[in-house]
C-alpha positions in Angstrom: 77.4 -100.8 125.8 79.4 -100.2 122.6 77.3 -102.6 120.7 74.1 -100.7 121.6 75.6 -97.5 120.2 76.8 -99.3 117.0 73.3 -100.7 116.6 71.6 -97.4 117.1 74.0 -95.6 114.7 73.6 -98.3 112.0 69.8 -98.2 112.2 69.8 -94.4 112.1 72.1 -94.3 109.1 70.0 -97.0 107.3 66.8 -95.1 107.8 68.4 -91.9 106.5 69.8 -93.8 103.5 66.4 -95.4 102.8 64.7 -92.0 103.0 67.3 -90.5 100.5 66.7 -93.4 98.2 62.9 -92.9 98.3 63.3 -89.2 97.7 65.6 -89.8 94.7 63.2 -92.3 93.1 60.2 -90.1 93.7 62.1 -87.0 92.3 63.0 -89.0 89.2 59.4 -90.2 88.8 57.8 -86.8 89.1 60.4 -85.3 86.8 58.9 -87.5 84.0 55.7 -85.6 84.4 57.4 -82.2 84.4 57.2 -81.5 88.1 59.9 -81.2 90.8 60.4 -80.8 94.5 61.5 -77.2 94.9 62.8 -77.7 98.4 65.1 -80.6 97.4 68.6 -79.2 97.1 70.3 -82.2 95.5 69.7 -83.9 92.2 68.4 -87.5 92.3 71.8 -88.9 91.2 73.6 -87.2 94.1 71.0 -88.5 96.5 71.6 -92.0 95.3 75.4 -91.5 95.8 74.9 -90.2 99.4 72.5 -93.1 100.2 75.1 -95.6 98.8 77.8 -94.1 101.0 75.6 -94.3 104.1 74.8 -97.9 103.2 78.5 -98.7 103.0 79.0 -97.3 106.5 76.1 -99.4 107.7 77.6 -102.5 106.2 80.9 -101.7 107.8 79.3 -101.2 111.2 77.5 -104.5 110.9 80.6 -106.4 109.9 82.5 -104.9 112.8 79.7 -106.1 115.2 79.9 -109.6 113.7 83.7 -109.6 114.0 83.5 -108.6 117.7 81.0 -111.3 118.4 83.1 -113.9 116.7 86.2 -112.8 118.6 84.5 -113.0 121.9 83.6 -116.7 121.4 
């Protein structure tokens, strides 16, 4: 049961991190042409930082799942 929650949380965090990464790249790209997303609160660099932090948490959860599987064998 715990593994299902870890899997769900890691997938959700990964999707959020990927979306933040795509937003940051697209924001940087459209800034080259002089446009911007008005609704976007954070700068692209901050979005990259937040996406990296979420990716680290995803990696941690995946490593914890691997450790638990190896312990049970």
